[in-house]
C-alpha positions, 0 to 999 in steps of 0.5 A, a space after each residue: 336675200 341679204 339674210 337668207 343668202 348666208 344660210 343658202 350658201 352654208 347648206 349648199 357648201 355642206 352638200 358639195 364635194 371638196 373639189 366643188 368647194 375649191 372651184 372658182 367661180 364658186 357654185 351654188 348647186 352641187 352636181 350631186 348632193 353629198 349627204 355623207 358630209 353630215 355623217 363625216 361631221 358627226 364622226 369628227 368628234 363626240 357629237 352625241 356628247 356635244 348635243 347632249 350637253 347643249 340640250 342639258 345646258 340650254 333647257 336647264 337655263 330656261 327652266 331656272 330663268 323661269 323660276 327666278 324671272 316670273 316672281 321677280 317680274 310679278 313683284 316689280 309689276 304689282 307690288 310696292 316695296 322699299 327700294 323697288 326703283 333701285 332694284 329694278 335699276 340694278 336689273 336693267 344695269 345687269 342687262 347692259 353689262 356683257 359677260 366678257 366683263 365679268 367672266 374672270 371673277 365669275 370663273 374664279 368664284 366657280 373654281 373656288 366652289 369646286 364645280 369647274 369640272 361639271 356643267 354647272 359653270 355653264 348654267 348657274 351664271 345665267 339663272 337670272 334673265 334681266 331682259 326677261 324680267 323687264 319684258 315680263 314686267 311690262 306685260 304684267 303691268 298691262 293686266 288690269 288690277 281688277 282681275 287680280 283683286 277679283 282673284 283675291 276676293 275669291 281667297 286665291 293665294 298670290 301663287 294661285 293668282 300668278 299661276 292661274 291668272 298672270 301666266 295664262 295671260 302672258 303665254 306670248 311673252 313667256 314663249 318669246 323670252 324662252 325662244 330668245 334664251 334658247 337661241 342665245 345659249 344654244 349659240 353661245 361660244 365664248 362662255 363654254 370655251 372659257 369654262 370647259 377644258 374637256 370634250 365631255 363638257 363642251 356643247 355643240 358650238 365649241 365642238 363644231 368650231 373644233 372641226 377646223 382643227 380636226 378636219 383642216 381649214 380647207 374642208 369647208 364641206 365638213 365644217 358647213 355640215 356641222 354648222 347646219 346641224 347646229 342651226 337646224 334646232 333653232 330654225 325648228 323652235 323658231 317656226 313654232 314660236 314666231 307667232 308668239 313673238 309678234 303677239 308679245 311685242 304688239 301687246 306689250 307696246 314695245 317696238 
């Protein structure tokens, strides 16, 4: 109930009238559900633009992270090369450093590149996923070397081994990483707020936060309706991936 209650409160408030949100003691069950609150929240700003930006940004980040993460994790798990320990230590260091520390130099660098008026500043800094590399490496390390050697004996290239052997055996880990990345970047507020200065580039998180300015701080029924719109995609994705998360952490031995 500690975790579920805030969601129930959010949904309940999103279906109440303005008068019901101001009553004391508060009520959890609206007298008559106000579905129009969701339409009003959508009309409060260019929500379709916000939603499109969120989808483009989040999916682009996930795809690019997979392109970078999978070969990196494979190299750290199955190859021996000079500086391997040092490079893996740098990956773990990147995992520990929060974005709030590096956003100023990154922002200045992206501004010098002349791409600050596009969606790229919200995508490029997250092309690499240090947590994903670490988790996928742990997963790859538990795949027996005999399976890989068998593929090499059949004249399979490293790319074929990665694509036909490693990835099919790591679906649970890949789904888990993709879900964590989706939730993280779909909910991200700080970075888009810093990197955008126009409504055409903002994602849903920033757009919904601005409902407090357009609708007034006391119109909680409209603000909560916007928050429900933001949360629903995450819940849907989680319902499809929850079993994969359990499999990934049980199989990899990470508690």
